[in-house]
N, C-alpha and C positions, 0 to 999 in steps of 0.2 A: 504494500501500499504505501503511495507516495503523499507525503505530509509536509506542509509547509507551516513552520511556526514563526509569528511576525512578534518579537518582544523576548528577549533573552534574561529578562529578570528571573525572580525566584519561581513564579509559576511558569513561565516558559523554559526555564533550564529544568524544573523538576519533570515536567512533560517530556521534553526532549532526550531526558535520561531514562524515564521508564519505558519510551517508545522505542529507543533505541535496543533497549534489551530486547525487543519483542523483534528485533531485525528490520523494523520498519525503515524506509527511504526518507529520511527526515532534511529538511532543510530550515536552518533556524536563520531568522533576519533581524538584526539590530543596528543600532548606530553606534554602540559603546564596543571599542574594538579589543578592550579586556576581557569584557563578558565572552565575546565570542571567540577570542583565543583560548580562554579556559576551557570553554564548551567544547571547543574542537579537539584541545588536548586531552581531554578526559573521556571524549563521546565518540561514537561511531557515527558522525554526522558530518553535512555538509553547511558550512557558516557563509553568510552574505553580508558584508557591512554596508549599511546605506540605509534610507527612508524608505521604511515598508509600503510608503503611499505613492512611492515612485511606480510609475507605468512601465518605466524601463527596466528597474530591478524586478518588478513582479515578473516581467517577460522573462529576463535572465534566469529567475527560479522556477521557471517552466511552470508557471498557475495554471495556464491553460490546461495541461495534462495532468493534473495532480488530483488525487482522490478528495482531501480534506485540507481546509485552509484554516487554521487557529490563530487569533488575533487577541494576542493577551498583553498588549504594551499598557503602559500606565493612563494611557488617555481613552476614555471608553469611547468620544467622537471619532477618534482616529481608528479604534476597531472597528465600530461601525462602517464607516466610510471605506476602510479596504477589504472589509467582507463583501461588501456590495461590488466593489470592483472586480474582488477575484471571482465572484459568480459570474459577472458579465465577460471575464476572460475566458471561461470555461470550467472553473472548478466544479467538483460533482458536489460537495458540502463545504459549508462555512459555519463557523463556530466563533462568537464574539462575546469577550469578557467585558461585563459592565458591571458600573458602581451605582448605578441610579437603577434600584428596583422596583421603582414605577413602571418601567419598560416591559418588566415581567409580568407584573402585577394588571397590567391594563393591555395585554397583547390581544384581546378582544377588539378594542378601538384600532389598533393600529397594526397592520399585518407585516412585520418584519421578514416574512418569507418573501412576500412581493418584492421587498426591497433586496432579496437576495441572500437573507442571514436565514440559515437554518435553525440556529439554536443560540439564545442568549443564557451567559453564564455567569451568577455574581458569587463569588468565593464568600463575601460578606454574608451575601443572604444563605447559602449553602451552611455555612457556621452557624448562623443563626436556627435555622431549621434542625440541625443536628443537635444544639443545646436544648431545644423547646423538646426533642424528642427524648434525649437523656433525663430530663426532669420527668417526663411523664412516667418512666420505667425507672423510678427513682431509687430502688434496690439495686439494680444492676449496673456494672460498670461500662456496658455499651449496649446499644438498642438499634435495631434498624427494621423496618417495616416493608414488606414486599405486598403489591396489590393492596394498598390500603389497609392493612393489617390481616391480610387473609393468611399468611404466615409473619411470623414476626422473630426477628434473631436477636438473643440476649446474650450477654457474658456474664459470669460472675466467679468469685473465688469460692473453693469449696473449703467451708470451715471442718474442724475436724468431728463435729457433732452430725453431719450431714449421715443420713443413713446408708447411703449407696457408697460412702467412703470405703475402699478396702475390698469393694466388689468390683467384679468384670461388668463391660457394659451389657453383655449378655445375661449375667447373674442379675443386674440390676433392672432389666425389662421384665425378668421372670419375676422378680419382687414386685413390682410396681407394671402389672401388663394392662392397666386402664390408662396409664399415662398418655399426654399428647404432647411428646416434645422428643427430638432424636438429639444426641450429641454429636458436634460436627468436627470439632478443633478444640485441641487442649495445649497448655503451655505447663511443664513441671515448673514447681517452684526454684527459683534461682538457676535457671536455664533459658536459653534463647532458642531452644528446638520447638516447632510446632510437630504436634502430633495429630494425624487423622485417625480418631478412634475405630476400632474394629470390635467385633465381638468380645476378643479375649483382652481388651485393653483396660486395664484396672484404673479407677480412679483413686486418687491420692488426695491427703488432706493439703489444701494449699494451692491445687491444679486451677489455674485460670481455665474456665471452660465454658466454651459457645455450644449453645442449644438453638436450633430451629422447632418453633413452637407454634401451636393454633391459638387463638385469642383464649381458651380455657386452661391451655398449658401454662399459660403466664401466672396464673393464681395457683397452679399445681406446683411450680417452680418456687415461687415464694414459699408453700408450706413445705416442701422438701428440704430446700437449703436452709432452711430455718430464718428465711430473711422475711421482713414484712414490708408491706409498700407502704412506705413513708409519704405522708402527707406534706406535699410540698406549697406552703403558702406565703412565706416572706422570704424575699431574695434580695441579697445585695450583688449588685454588678460594679466592677472595679475597669473602669475605662468607658467612656463616652463616644468612641469612635463610631464606625458604621456599623459594626457588629454589637457593640453594647448598645447604642440606639435602636437598631431593630429588634434585638430582642426585649429591652426594655419595652418599647412600643407594643409587641404582640403579649407580652406578659401581663402588662396592665388591661389590655383589652381583653384579656382573659381573667381579670378581677384577681391576680396576683397584688400582693403589697410588696411594690419595688422600691428599693434604692438605689440610686445610681450615683457614684462618685467619679468625678472629673478634675483632675489637676489644674486645668487652663479655666482661669477665672471667666474669661469673656465666653468660651464655648461652655461652660456650664451655665450660665444665663441664657444662653442661646438654647440649650438642652431644656432647661426649665420652661421656656416658651412654648417648645414644640412637644414638650410631655407632660400636659397638666396634670395627669392621673399619676405622676413619678415623682418621689420625691428627690431631687437632685441636690447633692452636695458638693460643693467646691472645697477640695483638699487633697491632700496626697496621700494616697490608698496605702500607701506602705506606712504610713503613721498608725501603729497598732492602738494607740491611745484615742484617736479620731473616731477609727472604725467601732471601738469599743464603746465610746460616747453615742456612738449612732445606732449602736443595738445590735453588733454582730453577733452576739452570744444568742439572740434570739431568732436568728436566722436559720431558714431550714437550706437553703441554698447559698453558695458563694461562687459567682463567676467571675474570674479574672481575665478579661481580654484588652489589657492596655499592647500598645506596641513592643514591650520588651518581655519576652518570653521568660528570663531568670525572674524577673520582677512577678510575672502571674504565677510562676512555680513556688516562687517563697510564700507569696501572699497567700495562696491555696494551703500550702503546709500550716501556717499560722492559723488559717481560718480552720483548718482541721483538728489543730490543739486546742482551739476553743470549743470543740464538739459541734460544729457546723456538720449536718448530715451528708451533705453532697457539695464536693467541691470541684469546679470545671475550670481548667487554665487551657487558654491559646496558646500554642507554642511554633516556633517557626522550623526549629531544628529536628529533623525527622529522628536522629538518634536519641531526643528525649523519649520518643515511645516504649523503648525498652526499659525504661526507669519508672515509669507511671505505676507499676503494680508494685514495687519495691521501696518506693518513698512515700507510698502512702495517698498519693492523691486519686481519687476516683476515676477521673478520666481526662486525658489531654485530647484537644483537637487542632488540626491543622488544617489551614486553607488550600495549601497545595495538594494534599493528599485528596480532600473533598472535590475539589475542581479536577484532578487527575481522573478519580473514579467516576465522576460523570461525563466526561470526555471519551474515556476508555469504550463505553458501548458504541461509540461511532469507529471503533477500532478493533474489535473482536471481528472474527472472521465468520463464526457463527451466528445464529439470531440471538444474540444477546440482548435483552431488553432492560436489564438493571446488573448493577455492579457495585459492590462494596469492599473494601480492605478492613481486614481486623484491627483493632488497636492492638500494638505490641505484638501481634500475629503475623508471619511471614506466610498470609494464606489469603485467597479472595473468595468471595462469594459472588456467583454468577446466575442470573435468572436467564434460561432460555426458552423458546419458544420452540417446541419440535415441529418440524414440517413435515409433510406426507414422504419428502424423501429422505428424511434424515435416518440415520442408521438404528436408531433406538426405536424407532416407531413399530409399535405393534410388539415390543418385546417386554418379557418378564425383566423386572430390575435384576433378580439372579442371575438370568442369563446374559447379561450385557458383559463386555470384557472392559471393565470399568479400571482403570488404574488403582493401586491400591494407595496412592496418595492422594487421592479423590473422593469424594462420597457426596451420593445423592442426599440432601435435608428434608426435602420436601417436595410434593407438586400441588400447583394450583390448578385447578378443573372447573372451569366455567364459573370462575370467581371464588371458589371454595378451596379453602388449604387441606391438604391430606398429608400426613405424615406417613409416607409410602416405605411399606418394607418389601422384602424380595418377592412376594407374591402379588405385585401390582404390576399391572400392565400399562405401558406407556402409550399413549395415542397422540396423534397429530393433533395441534392446538393447545395440547398442556403446556402448562410453564413449569420447568422443572429449576430447581434451586440446587446448584452443586456448590459442594467446598473445594476448593483444589489448593493444594501447592503450585508454586511456579512450576516447577519440573513436569506436571502432569498436564499444564493448560492446553498444550498442543494437541495431545491425545484427547481431553474431554472436548474440545472444540470439535475435533474430527466426527465424533459419534453425533453430535447435531447438525452436521453442515446438510 
């Protein structure tokens, strides 16, 4: 697949890095020579220096014969314009990164497709949506919904008193035959290795385990893991940027009690005008006394989304020391994800990763309609639509030559979620949710082509 990325900033470089691993034909365009040199020296890509809005440069990049044009420069107006130009020059699909979420929320009034833009993506909006979903499943460290909750992905750390700790997956299934969830990935304590569970895989205390579950299975997981769904009502947000603003606005609209702390005085006053139902505090969120005066210990959740990853992590650790139920930190460094469980923060989120996940559905060769990557784990969750010509069509799951480093977590049939076991027959039109390690992706995709 021939892909052109305009913008070699954090999002653009991260996308180029991930896509180069997939052996895609990548061209990266930017005006910054140092960024391009770094990318070219570290990745198997082609780099072009210049203005991405230049028609001459676009032709040099061979936009007319490209499959996908991704515009992720810092200027949303530039991204919109160059995507429209790329489509006119013959590019098959275009994706534009934007910051103004009004364009996404009002897409029924303006047809961006007619302008030549197939998809609008806001990293800040994606991060806000992720935070809201994490607050909804507040007892779990991670969660993701497929087809509006027909199947839900949840992740949790197993405590010593969980009844299936010490049992294998097969034994646990025999003990709890009526449960509505399936373990799809786990990580042992103090390791960085991802395990795709099989029948003989034992559950151990302090395992970080991800489950695919039905709606009723979420409540079952609460009971079996000894966790309770904490009621989240009072939320403190540190950082009044786009993510902080969008999150505060959405929470206030859903009747949460929200306190937003912003260090910049002028911005704090502006936020107070824009968010009448949010208590906006001007102050340094690193000041523990200030946060305590504003009722930190009474908060159910603490969300830190400043522009500094270290500030976000340290502030969340401080909030957890004050017995705040849920702490979520925005980080830019992907390496921090390996630390989230060991240092005690509930969840780390990363805009680059969320954006890459969203864009990847345009890259995969199979009929991938959704994709997410597990926090801390080297695994991906993909949702495939089974086509009449797919190799798995008409097959029982147990008869499929599925790689051991991948597993089917569930199936969505006509809008209904199913925890599909070996005797389930896959049919055309089914939406199959698969968990796979990177080395098995090619084999998995070939089964759904």
